[in-house]
KEKE-3310 file (N, C-alpha, C; in steps of 0.2 Angstrom, whole numbers, plus 5000, padded with zeros to 4 digits):
npx = (5256:5242:5225:5209:5191:5177:5161:5143:5127:5112:5098:5085:5084:5092:5103:5121:5134:5150:5158:5169:5187:5201:5218:5235:5251:5264:5258:5241:5227:5212:5198:5183:5172:5164:5153:5147:5140:5129:5117:5104:5102:5114:5126:5141:5155:5156:5168:5175:5169:5169:5167:5175:5188:5205:5210:5223:5233:5244:5241:5228:5212:5199:5186:5189:5198:5190:5183:5191:5196:5201:5218:5218:5208:5202:5201:5209:5222:5218:5210:5218:5225:5214:5212:5224:5235:5247:5260:5260:5264:5256:5245:5233:5227:5226:5217:5206:5203:5200:5190:5181:5178:5166:5151:5138:5130:5129:5129:5140:5154:5170:5181:5195:5205:5212:5229:5240:5251:5269:5272:5262:5249:5232:5228:5221:5214:5200:5185:5174:5157:5140:5139:5131:5119:5121:5119:5121:5128:5135:5143:5151:5158:5166:5174:5182:5189:5205:5219:5222:5213:5204:5192:5177:5169:5152:5139:5125:5111:5097:5096:5086:5088:5099:5102:5115:5124:5138:5141:5151:5159:5163:5174:5173:5164:5152:5148:5139:5147:5146:5147:5154:5160:5150:5156:5166:5160:5157:5170:5175:5165:5169:5182:5179:5173:5184:5190:5201:5200:5209:5215:5223:5223:5215:5213:5209:5202:5209:5203:5207:5206:5212:5213:5205:5194:5188:5184:5180:5169:5155:5156:5170:5175:5180:5193:5198:5208:5211:5219:5225:5231:5233:5221:5222:5219:5211:5202:5200:5188:5183:5175:5164:5158:5168:5178:5188:5182:5189:5200:5194:5188)
npy = (5548:5537:5539:5534:5537:5532:5528:5529:5523:5529:5520:5524:5537:5535:5542:5545:5547:5553:5544:5540:5538:5530:5528:5525:5524:5517:5511:5507:5518:5523:5534:5541:5552:5568:5566:5554:5558:5564:5556:5549:5536:5529:5517:5514:5503:5487:5483:5495:5505:5517:5533:5544:5543:5539:5526:5513:5502:5489:5480:5478:5484:5472:5475:5481:5472:5461:5464:5461:5451:5435:5428:5414:5411:5404:5413:5424:5428:5432:5442:5452:5455:5461:5473:5479:5478:5471:5475:5482:5489:5491:5482:5478:5491:5498:5489:5490:5504:5504:5494:5499:5492:5486:5476:5464:5463:5474:5492:5500:5509:5512:5526:5534:5548:5559:5566:5580:5575:5573:5581:5590:5587:5581:5565:5549:5533:5524:5513:5513:5516:5510:5502:5490:5495:5498:5495:5479:5481:5492:5488:5478:5486:5494:5483:5483:5494:5503:5504:5519:5526:5541:5548:5557:5569:5572:5581:5575:5581:5578:5566:5555:5548:5553:5569:5575:5567:5562:5558:5546:5547:5541:5548:5548:5537:5547:5540:5535:5527:5524:5529:5541:5537:5539:5544:5552:5563:5576:5581:5580:5588:5601:5601:5601:5614:5621:5622:5628:5640:5646:5656:5648:5635:5622:5618:5605:5592:5576:5561:5544:5528:5516:5502:5487:5474:5461:5449:5450:5453:5464:5476:5478:5480:5491:5500:5516:5532:5548:5563:5579:5596:5601:5611:5628:5631:5620:5608:5592:5581:5589:5599:5600:5587:5578:5580:5574:5567:5564:5573:5585:5583)
npz = (5870:5868:5865:5868:5867:5876:5872:5876:5873:5877:5882:5882:5876:5865:5862:5860:5871:5877:5890:5896:5896:5889:5890:5884:5889:5890:5902:5906:5908:5915:5915:5921:5911:5911:5904:5909:5920:5914:5911:5921:5920:5917:5923:5932:5929:5936:5942:5942:5950:5956:5950:5952:5952:5946:5936:5935:5926:5922:5912:5900:5904:5909:5904:5892:5886:5884:5873:5862:5848:5852:5851:5849:5841:5825:5814:5817:5812:5799:5802:5808:5796:5789:5796:5794:5802:5804:5806:5818:5833:5844:5845:5852:5856:5844:5838:5845:5842:5828:5827:5835:5846:5847:5853:5851:5862:5870:5873:5870:5863:5856:5852:5843:5848:5839:5837:5832:5819:5817:5807:5808:5804:5802:5804:5801:5802:5797:5796:5783:5786:5785:5774:5773:5769:5756:5738:5729:5717:5720:5731:5724:5716:5725:5729:5718:5718:5717:5728:5737:5730:5728:5739:5742:5753:5758:5763:5770:5772:5771:5776:5784:5795:5801:5801:5801:5795:5785:5769:5759:5744:5727:5714:5700:5691:5701:5715:5729:5742:5756:5773:5784:5800:5814:5826:5820:5814:5819:5820:5807:5800:5805:5799:5786:5786:5787:5774:5762:5749:5735:5721:5714:5720:5729:5745:5754:5765:5763:5758:5756:5749:5759:5760:5753:5758:5752:5756:5769:5784:5781:5788:5788:5776:5769:5772:5776:5774:5781:5778:5782:5783:5800:5806:5812:5830:5831:5840:5843:5850:5861:5873:5887:5891:5888:5897:5911:5926:5937:5938:5942:5954)
capx = (5251:5237:5219:5202:5185:5172:5154:5138:5120:5106:5093:5079:5085:5096:5109:5127:5138:5156:5157:5176:5193:5206:5224:5240:5258:5268:5253:5234:5224:5205:5195:5176:5172:5158:5147:5145:5135:5123:5111:5103:5102:5121:5129:5148:5156:5156:5175:5177:5162:5170:5168:5179:5196:5209:5212:5229:5235:5250:5237:5222:5207:5195:5180:5191:5201:5185:5181:5196:5196:5206:5223:5217:5202:5205:5201:5213:5227:5215:5207:5223:5226:5209:5214:5231:5239:5252:5266:5258:5267:5251:5239:5227:5225:5224:5212:5200:5202:5198:5184:5176:5176:5158:5149:5131:5127:5129:5128:5146:5159:5176:5184:5201:5205:5219:5233:5244:5257:5275:5272:5256:5243:5226:5228:5217:5211:5193:5181:5168:5151:5134:5139:5126:5113:5122:5117:5126:5132:5140:5148:5155:5162:5171:5179:5187:5193:5212:5222:5224:5207:5201:5185:5175:5164:5146:5134:5118:5106:5091:5096:5080:5090:5104:5104:5122:5128:5142:5142:5158:5157:5169:5174:5171:5158:5151:5143:5140:5149:5145:5146:5159:5158:5146:5160:5170:5156:5158:5177:5175:5161:5174:5187:5176:5172:5191:5193:5203:5200:5213:5214:5227:5222:5209:5216:5203:5203:5210:5202:5209:5205:5219:5213:5198:5194:5182:5182:5179:5162:5153:5159:5177:5176:5183:5198:5200:5212:5211:5225:5224:5234:5230:5219:5224:5214:5206:5203:5195:5186:5183:5169:5163:5157:5175:5183:5188:5179:5194:5204:5190:5185)
capy = (5545:5536:5540:5532:5538:5527:5531:5524:5525:5529:5515:5528:5543:5533:5547:5543:5551:5550:5543:5537:5539:5525:5530:5521:5527:5512:5508:5509:5522:5524:5539:5543:5559:5571:5563:5549:5561:5567:5552:5545:5528:5526:5514:5513:5496:5484:5483:5502:5508:5524:5537:5550:5541:5537:5519:5512:5495:5487:5476:5481:5482:5467:5478:5482:5466:5456:5466:5460:5444:5431:5425:5407:5410:5402:5419:5429:5431:5436:5448:5457:5458:5466:5479:5481:5479:5466:5478:5486:5488:5491:5479:5478:5497:5499:5485:5494:5510:5502:5490:5503:5488:5484:5470:5464:5462:5480:5499:5504:5509:5516:5530:5537:5555:5561:5572:5581:5571:5577:5587:5594:5585:5577:5559:5544:5527:5521:5509:5516:5514:5510:5498:5485:5498:5499:5489:5474:5484:5497:5484:5475:5492:5495:5478:5484:5501:5502:5507:5526:5529:5547:5548:5564:5569:5575:5582:5572:5585:5575:5559:5555:5545:5557:5575:5577:5562:5563:5552:5546:5545:5541:5554:5547:5541:5549:5535:5535:5520:5523:5535:5543:5534:5544:5548:5557:5568:5582:5584:5581:5594:5606:5601:5604:5621:5625:5621:5635:5641:5651:5656:5643:5628:5620:5614:5602:5585:5571:5554:5539:5521:5513:5495:5484:5467:5458:5443:5452:5455:5470:5482:5478:5480:5497:5504:5523:5536:5555:5567:5586:5600:5603:5618:5632:5631:5615:5604:5587:5578:5594:5600:5598:5580:5574:5582:5569:5569:5563:5579:5590:5581)
capz = (5873:5864:5869:5865:5871:5877:5871:5879:5871:5882:5879:5881:5871:5859:5861:5862:5875:5879:5897:5899:5892:5890:5888:5885:5888:5894:5906:5904:5913:5913:5919:5918:5909:5914:5901:5913:5924:5910:5912:5927:5919:5916:5929:5931:5928:5943:5944:5942:5952:5958:5944:5954:5953:5940:5937:5932:5926:5917:5907:5897:5909:5907:5901:5885:5883:5882:5866:5857:5846:5855:5847:5847:5836:5819:5809:5820:5807:5793:5805:5808:5789:5787:5800:5792:5809:5804:5808:5823:5840:5849:5841:5856:5856:5837:5836:5848:5838:5822:5827:5840:5852:5847:5855:5850:5869:5874:5869:5870:5857:5857:5846:5844:5848:5836:5839:5826:5817:5818:5802:5809:5800:5805:5800:5805:5798:5799:5792:5780:5789:5781:5767:5772:5765:5749:5733:5727:5712:5724:5735:5719:5713:5730:5728:5712:5718:5719:5734:5735:5726:5732:5741:5743:5758:5755:5768:5769:5776:5770:5779:5789:5801:5805:5796:5802:5792:5780:5765:5756:5737:5723:5710:5693:5691:5708:5718:5737:5744:5763:5777:5789:5806:5818:5830:5817:5810:5822:5818:5800:5799:5807:5794:5780:5786:5786:5768:5759:5741:5732:5714:5711:5722:5734:5751:5758:5768:5758:5760:5751:5751:5761:5759:5753:5761:5749:5760:5776:5785:5778:5792:5788:5769:5766:5776:5773:5778:5780:5779:5781:5788:5806:5807:5818:5835:5830:5846:5843:5857:5866:5876:5894:5891:5887:5902:5916:5932:5942:5939:5944:5960)
cpx = (5245:5230:5213:5197:5180:5165:5149:5131:5115:5100:5086:5079:5088:5102:5115:5131:5145:5156:5164:5181:5199:5212:5230:5247:5263:5263:5246:5231:5217:5202:5188:5176:5165:5152:5144:5139:5129:5117:5110:5103:5109:5123:5136:5149:5158:5163:5179:5171:5163:5171:5172:5186:5198:5211:5218:5230:5240:5247:5231:5216:5202:5189:5182:5194:5196:5181:5186:5195:5202:5211:5222:5211:5205:5206:5206:5218:5224:5212:5212:5225:5220:5210:5220:5235:5245:5259:5265:5262:5262:5245:5233:5223:5222:5218:5205:5198:5198:5191:5179:5174:5169:5157:5141:5127:5126:5129:5134:5150:5164:5178:5190:5200:5212:5222:5238:5250:5263:5276:5266:5251:5238:5226:5225:5214:5205:5190:5175:5162:5145:5134:5134:5120:5115:5120:5123:5131:5137:5145:5153:5160:5167:5176:5184:5191:5200:5214:5224:5218:5204:5194:5183:5169:5158:5141:5128:5113:5099:5090:5091:5082:5095:5105:5111:5126:5132:5143:5149:5156:5164:5169:5171:5170:5156:5146:5144:5141:5148:5145:5152:5156:5155:5151:5165:5166:5157:5165:5177:5171:5166:5179:5185:5175:5179:5194:5195:5203:5205:5212:5218:5226:5216:5213:5210:5205:5204:5209:5203:5207:5212:5219:5206:5199:5188:5179:5180:5171:5161:5156:5166:5179:5181:5187:5200:5205:5211:5217:5223:5228:5230:5227:5221:5218:5209:5208:5198:5194:5186:5176:5168:5162:5163:5179:5182:5185:5184:5198:5200:5187:5190)
cpy = (5544:5536:5537:5534:5533:5530:5526:5527:5524:5525:5519:5533:5541:5537:5544:5548:5549:5550:5541:5539:5534:5528:5525:5524:5523:5508:5511:5513:5523:5529:5540:5550:5562:5569:5558:5552:5564:5563:5549:5538:5525:5523:5512:5505:5493:5484:5490:5506:5515:5529:5543:5548:5539:5530:5517:5504:5494:5483:5480:5479:5477:5470:5479:5476:5461:5458:5465:5452:5441:5428:5418:5406:5409:5408:5425:5432:5435:5442:5454:5460:5463:5473:5482:5483:5474:5468:5482:5484:5488:5488:5479:5485:5499:5495:5488:5500:5509:5499:5494:5498:5486:5477:5470:5464:5469:5486:5503:5504:5514:5520:5534:5545:5557:5567:5573:5577:5575:5582:5591:5593:5581:5571:5553:5539:5525:5517:5513:5512:5513:5506:5493:5488:5499:5493:5484:5476:5488:5493:5480:5480:5493:5490:5479:5490:5500:5506:5514:5530:5535:5546:5555:5564:5573:5575:5579:5575:5582:5568:5559:5551:5549:5563:5577:5572:5565:5557:5552:5543:5545:5547:5553:5539:5542:5544:5535:5527:5519:5529:5535:5540:5540:5548:5553:5563:5575:5585:5585:5587:5600:5607:5603:5611:5625:5624:5628:5635:5647:5651:5650:5636:5628:5616:5611:5595:5580:5564:5549:5532:5518:5505:5492:5477:5464:5452:5444:5453:5462:5476:5483:5478:5485:5501:5511:5527:5543:5558:5574:5590:5602:5610:5622:5632:5625:5610:5598:5584:5583:5595:5597:5590:5575:5576:5576:5572:5569:5570:5585:5589:5583)
cpz = (5868:5868:5865:5870:5871:5877:5873:5876:5876:5879:5878:5876:5865:5858:5864:5865:5877:5887:5900:5894:5894:5887:5889:5884:5892:5899:5904:5910:5910:5918:5916:5916:5912:5910:5905:5918:5921:5911:5918:5927:5918:5923:5927:5931:5935:5946:5944:5944:5954:5952:5946:5954:5946:5941:5932:5932:5921:5912:5905:5902:5905:5903:5893:5882:5881:5875:5860:5855:5849:5850:5845:5843:5829:5814:5812:5815:5801:5796:5806:5801:5787:5790:5798:5798:5809:5807:5814:5830:5845:5846:5845:5855:5849:5835:5839:5844:5832:5822:5831:5846:5853:5849:5854:5857:5873:5870:5871:5864:5859:5851:5848:5844:5845:5838:5833:5825:5818:5812:5802:5805:5805:5801:5804:5800:5801:5794:5789:5783:5783:5775:5767:5769:5758:5744:5732:5722:5715:5727:5730:5717:5718:5730:5723:5713:5720:5725:5732:5731:5731:5733:5743:5749:5756:5761:5766:5773:5776:5773:5784:5795:5805:5800:5797:5798:5786:5776:5762:5749:5733:5718:5703:5691:5699:5710:5725:5738:5752:5766:5782:5796:5810:5823:5827:5814:5813:5820:5811:5797:5800:5802:5788:5780:5786:5779:5765:5752:5740:5725:5711:5714:5727:5739:5755:5760:5762:5761:5755:5754:5753:5759:5758:5755:5758:5753:5767:5777:5783:5781:5791:5780:5766:5771:5773:5777:5776:5782:5777:5786:5794:5806:5813:5823:5835:5836:5845:5850:5862:5868:5883:5895:5891:5893:5908:5922:5937:5943:5942:5951:5966)
residu = (UNK:UNK:UNK:UNK:UNK:UNK:UNK:UNK:UNK:UNK:UNK:UNK:UNK:UNK:UNK:UNK:UNK:UNK:UNK:UNK:UNK:UNK:UNK:UNK:UNK:UNK:UNK:UNK:UNK:UNK:UNK:UNK:UNK:UNK:UNK:UNK:UNK:UNK:UNK:UNK:UNK:UNK:UNK:UNK:UNK:UNK:UNK:UNK:UNK:UNK:UNK:UNK:UNK:UNK:UNK:UNK:UNK:UNK:UNK:UNK:UNK:UNK:UNK:UNK:UNK:UNK:UNK:UNK:UNK:UNK:UNK:UNK:UNK:UNK:UNK:UNK:UNK:UNK:UNK:UNK:UNK:UNK:UNK:UNK:UNK:UNK:UNK:UNK:UNK:UNK:UNK:UNK:UNK:UNK:UNK:UNK:UNK:UNK:UNK:UNK:UNK:UNK:UNK:UNK:UNK:UNK:UNK:UNK:UNK:UNK:UNK:UNK:UNK:UNK:UNK:UNK:UNK:UNK:UNK:UNK:UNK:UNK:UNK:UNK:UNK:UNK:UNK:UNK:UNK:UNK:UNK:UNK:UNK:UNK:UNK:UNK:UNK:UNK:UNK:UNK:UNK:UNK:UNK:UNK:UNK:UNK:UNK:UNK:UNK:UNK:UNK:UNK:UNK:UNK:UNK:UNK:UNK:UNK:UNK:UNK:UNK:UNK:UNK:UNK:UNK:UNK:UNK:UNK:UNK:UNK:UNK:UNK:UNK:UNK:UNK:UNK:UNK:UNK:UNK:UNK:UNK:UNK:UNK:UNK:UNK:UNK:UNK:UNK:UNK:UNK:UNK:UNK:UNK:UNK:UNK:UNK:UNK:UNK:UNK:UNK:UNK:UNK:UNK:UNK:UNK:UNK:UNK:UNK:UNK:UNK:UNK:UNK:UNK:UNK:UNK:UNK:UNK:UNK:UNK:UNK:UNK:UNK:UNK:UNK:UNK:UNK:UNK:UNK:UNK:UNK:UNK:UNK:UNK:UNK:UNK:UNK:UNK:UNK:UNK:UNK:UNK:UNK:UNK:UNK:UNK:UNK:UNK:UNK:UNK)
# end
């Protein structure tokens, strides 16, 4: 089963909270999570107004399908190439996961909840955030980076916008090229804490450049991939706010 969580930003506090879970396993299901009860200003969707039931559909729910680029758009084929989804069997779901289903007109975003791979690894692809704040020189450098280029994570405690931010930098020379997406910061911080040092080796999360898209909008320029042995007792997307309301009603 593939799972995406839906986060909502409170317009007053600017805080992001998981309020729903979209899953696909032959059919689509959607359920509100306990995060939907956290703010009095959150309102359920008009066609899914009961937050206490599980919704099922053979097709993607309109709230989510409206966040996809339509196939009749002239840039669609190029868009799929930017996302590296030419061979995907679940293009709609993967598209939502990589683009976060963002729209300029609202305050929602989607993010994937990873599960261990068959060889028990944490693996995920994501677009590097924050590149619009980088210099022209840095953006030009990114365009020249080869596929497979290693990237290192760096805690940015003095970031005045988000002290939890994790920067991404190249190895040699060390240059910050962007940031880990907000929705991954909690999990990646826990992964960094699980780094193992031995006299002979360092076992740490491996982030590599999966693909560069010099002709894409800035938010799709740098597709990255992380791979790391799944830590014991590691549970992504966990906590009360992620728990479904329907199963507890």
